[in-house]
N, C-alpha and C positions, 0 to 999 in steps of 0.2 A: 504494500500499499504506500503510495508516494506520500511524503510529508517533509517536514522540517527535519534538519539534524542538528543535534547538539553535541558538542564535544565533552565527554565525561571521562573521569578517571576510572579505569577498570584495574583491580589488583593484578590480575593475571596478564592483560594486554596493554597496559598504559593507557595513553589518550585513545579513545575510541569514539567515532561519530555514531551517536544513537539516534534513531528516529524518534521524534515526538511530534504530536498532534497531527498525525495523519488522519484523513478523512475521504470518504468515497460514497457514493450512492450505490445502492445494492437492490436487487430483487430476487427472491427465491420462490418462484411459483409452487414448488413441491415441498415446501417446508410444512411441518405440523404446526408451526407457530404461525397463527393468521397476520401478525405484524410484519412477518418477513415476506408475505406474499405480494405485498405492494411495495412501490419504491420507499425505501427508508434509508437514514443515514447510518454508517458504520464508522464509528470514531476509535482510533487507537491512541490514546493519551501517551502512552509510553509502550515501549516495546513489548509485545505479549500481553498487553492489558487492553482488552477489545470492549467497546459499548456498541451492542448491535440492537437493530430494530428501532432505532430512534425516530419518532415521529417529528415533523418540523418544530412542533412546541419544545420538545425534549431537547432537540439539537440546539435550539435558540437559548435554552437554559444552560446547556453546556457551554455554549458561546459566552454567555453572561458570566458564568463562573471563571472562564479563562480571562475575560476582561477584568474581573475583580482581582484577580490574581496578578495581573499585569500592572494594575494601578498600585498594588502593594509593593511590587518589585521596584517599580519607579520611585516610590516613596523611600525604600531602603537605599536605592542608589543615591538619591539627593542626600539622604542622612550620611552615606559614606562620603561622599564628595565634601560635605561640610565637616566631618570629622578629620579628614585629611588635611583641609585647609586650616583647621584649628591647630593642627600640630606641624603646620608649615611644609607639608608634602603634597599639598593639592595645586 
């Protein structure tokens, strides 16, 4: 599944590009799960973690959660820059 890649440290392999936030549209007309019989979103937030059968509303909720995490990451980034500036390293 195509997605972004994030460089992370792996104890065995060192720096490894790991797929994150991959998403695609899928239909499985033969599934016993009726949610999968119609077009739905499949999201892989992290390698081997899959959220399948997402309706547009559920997919929008996932996007909202990712946006909220992004806001928090930007807040921490700003705090880091401020902390570095305070100690003369920014």
